[in-house]
N, C-alpha and C positions, 0 to 999 in steps of 0.2 A: 532527526535531521534532516532527512528531504523536507518536510515544509519548511524549514529557516533559511534554508539558502537563498528564496525570493525576496525573502524575510525580515531583511537589513532595516528597510526605513518602516517596517512595521505596516506596510500598508497594501503588500499580500498573501497577507495571513488566510482570509477568507477565501480566496480564489487558489493560493495552492492546494488545501485542502477538501475542496471538493473538486478540484480535479483527480489527486489523490485516490478520494474515494471514488470517483465515476470509472477510472482506472481497474481501481482493482473489484469493482462491478461486475465488468466488463470481462476481464481474466475469472470470475467466476464462471460468470456466465458460460463462457468460452469452455472452462474445465471440466464443470459439474455438468455440461449437453454431453461431454465424448464420454463412450460407453468405454473405452478400453485404455483409461488412466494408467490403469499397471504396462503398458506396452510402449507408452509415450516418453520416452524420459525428460527430453524436454517440457514438458506439460506437469512434471515435477520439480523440477529445476524453477519454472516460472511458479508456482506456486507456492513452493520452501521461501523465492523471494520475496513472494506477498507477503506470505505471513510474517515474516522478518521485516519488512518496511512497516505493516500494523502493529506488530510488537514494539518497534523502535517509537512509532508514535505514542502508544502507550508510555513507554516509559517518559519519553518527552512532556507528558501528559501529567504525569506523577510530580515530576520534577518543578514543573511549572506551579504547581498546587500547594507544593507543602512550602 
């Protein structure tokens, strides 16, 4: 759903997908570089939101593929 918000005209699919992947990788770099992830609740929350966004993209891809 996140990648379909600016894609009403169909022109922004590649740009929005690349932005989502880049933000995802930056979050991964920050989260997995931190040693004490168990103590920081906000990092767990951000990681769970990130996983949910990626899951949503996979579900949308399967819907479009079938």
